[in-house]
N, C-alpha and C positions, 0 to 999 in steps of 0.2 A: 677633706675633699675626696670623697669616694668617686673615682671616675669610672663609671660603668656606662656602656653604650655611649650616649652622647652627653653624659654628665661631664661637667667641666672641672678642671683643677681650680683650687682656691688657695693658692700659696700666700705662702706668705713669703726672710736672710731676720753656763759653761762651767764632782767632789774635789775639794781642794787637795793639792799635793800634800801627802802625809810626810811630816818631818819625823825622822827617826828620833826617839826619845834620847835625851842625853844620859849616857851611862857613866856614873861616877866611878873613878878608880880610887885606890887608896891614896889619901892626901896627907901630907905632913902639916903641922901647924904653920909652917912657913910658906905653904903653897896654897894659893887661892885657886878655886875652880875657874876654868875659862868661862867667859860669858856665853850664855846661851844665844844661839842665832835667833834674831827676831823672826816672827812668823812672816812667811812670804805674803806680800800684798796681793789681794785679789785683782784681776784685770778690771779695767774700766770698761763697762759694757758698751758705752757709746763710742769711745775711742776705738775699741776693737771693731765694732760694726762699721765705723767710718773708714777704717783702714781696709777692711775687706771690700767694701763698696768701691773705694777708689782703685784698688788693685784690679777688680773685675772690669771696671770701665776702661782703665788704661791697657789691659791685656787684649782688648778687642774680643771678637767672637770666640766663645769657648764651648766645648762639648763635654758631656759627661754621661755616665750611666747612672740609673737610679732604680731602687726597689722601693715600692710603696706598699705599706701595710695598713689596712683598715681594721681596727679592733672595735667592735660594737660594745656599748656600755654593758658591763656585767660579765664580759667574756675575757679570757686571758690570751686567746689566740684569734687570728683573723685572716682575712683574705689578702693575698699578695698579688701585685702586678709589677711589671718591670718594663724598662725601655730606655730611651735615650733622651737626654735633656740638652737643649742648646740655649745659650745666653748671648745676647748682644746688648748689654746694659748701657744706658738706662732705658732703652726703648723696647726691646723685644725679648720674649722668652717663648720657647717651643718645647712641647712634650710630645714625643712619639712613643706611645705604648706598643710593645711588641707581644707581650704575653700577659694574660692568656688570649686577649682579643686586640688585634691591631686597630689603633685609632690615634688621632693626632689633634693637638690643640696649639694654636699659634696666637700669641698676644703681641701686637705691635701698636704702640700708641694706646688708644682707648678702644681698639677693635679686636675682637676675638673671632678667629675662624676655627671651626670644629668639623672634623670629618672622620668617617670610618673607611678603612681600606676596602676597596671594591664597590663602594657606593658611587652613584652618578651625581649626587647632590651633597652639599655640605651646608652648614649653618653659620651664619655671620651675625654677630650682635655686638652692641656697645657695652662697655663696663666703665664704672667710675673708679679709676685706679686709686684715687685717694681714699675711697671708702670701701674698697674690696678687701675684706679681712685676709691677711696673709700676704697679698700682693703688696700692701703698703710697707711691710717689713723689708721687702727686697727692693722696692722702687722709690720710696719717698726719702727725702733728705732727713738727716739726723735730727735737726731742729724740729721738724714737723712730728717726728716719731716721739720725741721727748714730751710733746704736749699730749700725746695719746696714751703712752705706755709708761708704766714703772718698769725698770730694768735692773737686773742684778747679773753678775757674771762670776763664774768660778772655774778653776782649772781642774780637769778630771785627772785621774791617775795615769791615763795614757798621754797626758800633755795637751789634749784638746781643750778648748775653751767653750763652755756652755753658757749661752746668754738666755736668760729667762725673762719673758715679757708678760706683764699683767695689764690688761686694759684699765685705764683710769675710770672709764664710764662703763656701766653694766649694760652695754648695748651691743648689737651686732651678734655674730654667730660664734665667735671665739671666746673661751674663758681664760685660756693661757696658751702660750706658744714658746718654743725653745729652738734656738738656732745653735748648732754645734759647728765650731770653726777649727780648722787645722791652722795653727799660728804660723808655721813655717811657710806654707803655700798661700796663706791668706785666702782660703777657700771655704765656703760653707759645705760641710760634709754630712749634715743632718738637719732635718726640719721635723718638728713634732708639734701637734696642737690638739687640744680638746675642744669640741663644740659644746653647745649648751645642753645637748642631750647626753653628754658624758662619753661620746664616742671619741676614740683616739685615732688620729691619722699620723703616720710616721713615714718619713722619707730617709733613705740612706743613699748618699750621693758619692760616687767614686770615679776615678779615672779621668780627671780633667785633662783636656788637651786643646790646643789651638785648632780652630776650624779653618780649613783651607779657603773657603769661600762663603759668601753670605746668601747664596741662592735659596737656602732652606728657610730664610726669613720672609719669603713670599709665599702666599697660598697657592695651591695647584691651580693652574689656569684652565685645566680640563674639566673642572667641576662646575655645576650650576649652583650658585649660592643663594640660599633662601634667607631672607632677612627676618630677624625675629628678636625677641627679648631673651635675656638670660633666664 
């Protein structure tokens, strides 16, 4: 989801811990080696996702900072944008881009409002939340997602859990997606996905905090809204 000018976000919501190898010490014939510890079980992707979703809903409105990187197919570096993210799940999400170009996107229900700072008009259009790639990962129930995606999870060296999704049907715009979860806080701290052209979009999310009010989940009343399609 490369959000430039009025382009819209298209979101979507884990290397295993290395066990130190057993070092044998000198043993006598009467001493048996201690049993090796069994490998740590990988997290259940669906249970992890369900826990994160429940925590976000119960927490009420949450705000965070994000950095978005778009890397075109065949390149190793790409363009970066940053801003603030606001969540009021399961109904609303808002992206306020501040750098390099101020612009905002608000999704509540099935309606998106999009506007640029300083403009007198904004754009309003409808989206199908169930079929919007990326948004379904954050907004649909676990049972619905199981029917759409294969999922695996693993724990990274830093303790975060990475949940990898592959669509069961070769349709849509995404070929794969990964949500990175911080287990202690039960928050999504990373989102990454490839589109069918091989482009990579990556989000790093940090600094979650409670929002004092929900006024930001309403579009600006001072703008003229132009109805249109996505």
